[in-house]
N, C-alpha and C positions, 0 to 999 in steps of 0.2 A: 915711669911707672904708671901702667895704665889702671883707670878706675873703672871697677866693676860694679853692677847694680843686683844687690841681691834681695829676694822678697822677704820681707820681714816675717820671720816665723811665730811671732805672737800673735794670738787670736785678736780679731778686731773689738774694740772695747764698745761699740754698739752696732745696729742694724744700719745706721745711716753710714756706717765705714763701708758700707757693700753697695750702696745706693749709687745709681749714674746719675748724675745730677740732669735734672728735667725742668724745663722752663715751667712759671707758673699759668701760663698761659695753655698751654697743651696739658698741664693736669686739667685745669677746668673745663678743658672741651671734652676730655673723657670722662669725667664726672657727670656732665650734661649729656652728654651719649649715653651714658647707663642709666639715669634717670630718665630719660625718653624712651629708652628701651621698655622699663618697667611700668610707665607710663601706659605704653602702648599694650602691653600686656594686660594691663587693668582693665583699659578701656576696650579690648578685644573680649576679655571675659565678661565686661558688664553688656557689652553689644549682644553676646550669645546669650546671657540672660533674660537680656530685655526682649530679644526674639522670641525666645522661649515662652516667657512671659506673656508677651501678644498673642502666640500661639495659642496657650492655655485660654485666654479669655475669648478669642474667636471660636474655638472649638464647644467652649461652655455656652455660647448663646442658642444652643438647640435644646439643653437639657431641661428647660422650665416648659418648652414647647411640646417636646415629644417624650421626657421622660417622668419627671415628678415636677407638678406645680409648685408643691410645697414641702414635699420631704426633703432634707438634707440630704448631700451625697453620702455622708459619713452613716446615716441611718440604712441606706441601701447597702452598704458596704459591710456594716455590722450585721446586716441580717443574711447576706451571703457567708460571712465568716462562721457566723453561728452554725448553719447549717452544714459548713463543712467540718465543723468539731460535734455534729451532733447526729444519732442515729434515730431520732424521732421520726415517726411513721407521718406521711403526710396529713392523714385524717386527723391527727391531734392539733395541727396547725391551724391558727387563726387565720380569718379573712385578712387582716392587717399585715401578717407575716406574708402571706401569699402574694398581696400587692406589693410590699416591698420587695420582694425576691423577683416580682415580674419587672418591678422599675430597675433592679439591678442588671436583669438581660437584656431590658431596651436601653440601658446604658452604655453597654457593651456593643449593641447593636449599631449605637448611635457613634461610640467611639471603640473601633475595634482594638486599637491599641491601649486602649485603659488597663486593664487587667494586668497584663504581664508587665506594663512601666510601672503601676503603683506597686507592684511584689519588688521590682528590683531597686527602686528608688532609696536613696537614704530618707529617713525619718522627716529632717527639716525640710527637704525638697519636696517631699511628699505633701506636706502639710501646705507648703507654699503653692503646688500646683492646684489641690482643691481650693484654695482661697481663690486663686485666679480664676478656675473654673465656674466658681460662685458668682464672682464679679461679673462674669460673661453673661451667665444666666441671669441674673437680676437685671442687668442693663439691656439684655433683648425684652424682658419682660416690660421695662419700663419703656423702650421705644414702641414695643405694641400698644400698651395703654394709649399712649399719647396720640399713635396714628388713628386710634379707632375712636377717640373722643370727638373727632370731627366728622369722619367719614359716617359713623351711625346717626349724628343729627341729620346728616344730608340723607341719609336713607330713609330715617322715619318722616322726616319731611316730603320727600317725594311718594312715598307709598300711602300715608295716612293724612298729610295735608292738616296737620293741627293747626289751632289758632289760638293763641298765637303759635309761629314754628317753634321748633326748638332749638334753642341758642348754642351754635357750635363752640361758643368760647365759654359757657357759663353752666355748668352742671348742677347748680343749685334748681335750676328750673325744671330738673329730669325728676326722675323716679316715680313714685306715686301722685305726687302732685302735678304730673302733666298727664293728661288723658291717654295720649299715644302710649308714652313710655308706661303708664300704669296698665295699659290694657296689655303689653307683652309681657311686664313682669308677673302679671296676676297669676297666682297658681290656678291651673285649670280646671280643679274641682269648685271653683268660685266663677260667676259671671260677672264679668267687669261692668257690663252694660246696665247692670242694675245699681241704681243711686246709692242703695242701702249697703251693698257691697264696697263701692267705693269709698262711702265715709266709713265704713267700719275698717277696712285697711288701714285708712290714711291715720285713723284714731287709735290704731293697734287694738281694736276691741276684742271680747273673747269672742272666740269662733272667727277671727278674721286675721289671726296672726300669720304671717309670711315666713314660712321656715325653709331650710333647706330639703326638706321632708316633702314639700311638692314641688312637682314638675312645672315650673312657669310656662307661659302661654307660647313664648317664643322660640321654645325648642320643637313646636307642633308645626307641620305643614298647614298651611292656613291659618295658623295661631289659635287652633279649636282642636280640643280631644275628644274622642269618643270615651264616655267614661265607662262603657261596656268593654271597651278593648283599648286601653290606655297604650298598648304598644303600636297600633296605627298612627302611622304620621310621625312616630317620635324622631327626635332629630333630622328631621327632613323640611325645617322650615328655611324660607328664602334668606332671612336675613341673617339666620346662624352659616350658611353658606356662603354668603356674602363676607362675613365677619372671617371664616375660615380662609377664603382665597385672599383676602386684605392682607392676611397676616402671611400666607404660606407661599402665595404667588406673585400677586401684585394687586393694588389697589385698584388699577384698570381692570384686570380680571374679573373684579367683583361685580362690574358693571353687566357683564355678560350673563350673570346668574339670571336676571330678568325675563330673557328672551328664551331660557333654557336651552343654551347651546352646548351643554353638555362639556363643556371644557375645551371645544375646537379651538377656539383662539390659543389657548395654552399650548396644542401640539404645534400650531402654525409658528408660534413665536419660538417654541423650541427649535423647528425647523430654520425659521430664520436666523437665530442666535448661530447655529451650527454652521450656517454658511457664513455668516460674519468672522466666526472663526476662522474658517480656514482662508477667507480672504484678508485676514488681520487686522480687522476692525475692533475696537474694543466693545466688550458684550457686559452688558448689567445684567447680573445674574440674581434670581429670586432665590429667597430663602429655601423653599424645597432643593432646588439646585445644589444650594451650599451643604447644605446637610444630608444630601443625597436620600432625599425622602422621593420614594418612587409611588408610594400608594398610602393612603389615609387609615392611621392608626386610631385606636380607641384613645389614647391619651392626647392625642393631637386634638381630637374633637373634644375632649373635657376641656383642654386648654382653652379653644376658641370660645367654649360656652362661657367660661368664668370670666373672660374678658370681654366679652359681649355683654355679660348682666352687669358688668362693673361699668361699662360704658352707658348702658341705659339709666344707672341709678344716679342718686344725686349727691352720692359721695364723692368727694374730691382729692382724697389721695388713698393710693393704693391701700389697702389692710384686708385681713382676712375674716373680718365680721362686720356685716352691716345692720345693725339693729337687732332683728332675732334671726337673722339670716346668715349662716356661717359657710364661707365658701371653700374650707376644707372639707368637710363631709358632702358638700356639693359636687366638688369634683371626683370626689371618692364614690360617691353615687354612679356618676356617669361611668366611670372606668370601670368599676363592678358590674353595670349593666352588661358591658361588653365581655370582659374578662371571665366573669363569675355566672355566667349563664347557665340555668338549671336544665339540664338534659339536651337531649338531641335536636329537638325541634326549635328551641329556645337557641341553641348554638347554630343551628341551618340558618335561621332569622339573622342573627347578628352578621354570619358571613356574607349574607345577602346584601345587608344594608352597608357593610363597610365597601363591597365591590359596587354599589351604588355611588358611594362617596368618592370612591377612587375614580368611576369614571365622570364624576361632575367636576371634579377638580383637575385632573388630569389627563383627561380627554375620552373620546368614545371607543378606545381599544379593549377589546374584551379577551384579549389574549392570554393572560394569565390567566383566566378563568375556565378555560376549555379543558375540560378532562383526556386523560389517558387514553379512555375509551374512543371518546370522538375523535381525537387526532389518529387514533389507529384506523378510523374509518374514511379520513379524508383521500382523496384520490391520490396523492403524491405519494402518502404511505402504502396505500392498497397496491398501486402501480408497482412498489418495490418488493412486495409480498409475492405478488403475481410473476414476476420476472424471476424472484428467487426459487418459486414453486417450479415455474419452466426448468430452470437451469438444473433443478435437483431431477425432476422426471427425466431428463434427456440424458444424464450423469448416470440415473438407475438404468436407462434402456440399454446403455453401451456396456 
């Protein structure tokens, strides 16, 4: 009798009865592989977040320089959001509100992707982005402060030859205790050469209080103002231009200011940089190139002026108040001088002043200032019109 093997019709008593035996070594290998895959996924996600974080910090470095030195990004966003929800006419808005909105527009010029990205992000990611932008902005401001500390000492020593010279490593000897720095920080309505004025300012005596409501001498051409025409020479000083170029182009380009080169070396440096790029050489770009800044703006001038004043002062760590002088309204006063110019004549002067700055910083080219009417009269366009007219006349005669 042959023996047959039939399947047991009874259900298995446990899941193990269906398992095919696998060695412990193989099981461990599979577990390790699974864990490694998960670890790679986590590390990949962290790497993406880190790259994104670094990107935001990098892009944030221009914010203090060309958007807002003291206003938070949240304040700019809040003003823009308020305007989107309000039908309030412009004439009812305050100067502060106009300044914040101009700051939001400047932010979107500096970071064209910001508005849309901020609208699409999850709230936690949005908050993290603002944090990284702010860290980048404050880091850049700190770097510029450190850079100007030594440079300003050198410029003052070269131009004014104070005795003793300004110590590049010690800020305590600057400010009004130093004759050269004091002359530059002195309000234009006071005469620093007068011993009574110097003593009064140093003692903070009545009538000699230095606040942000006075334009300091370092803002003026030749460091002296015409009290009957205070706009003449304002924001045209050598040391302010040096500070601006040291921040936005390079410390070496600041040396060119003294010989009135109109930024010629910047043009040549840019040409050399393009040649180096084509040849495969590594090129060190300056701040203006990195933030795609092609012309000087009111807020960049205000930033340079605040950094310069701090470098001339005896204050050792960055803060917004120095004795009776408040940097926040000082920055605002400069921005408002340009952005809130009253009337057509004032606006025209501001436009001319900004064009002067752009030529001094970025080169001698005036192409951007040529009017459409002037372009139309140039021979290339004039010839094109003549040829078109001749063609039209020939067609009509036929």
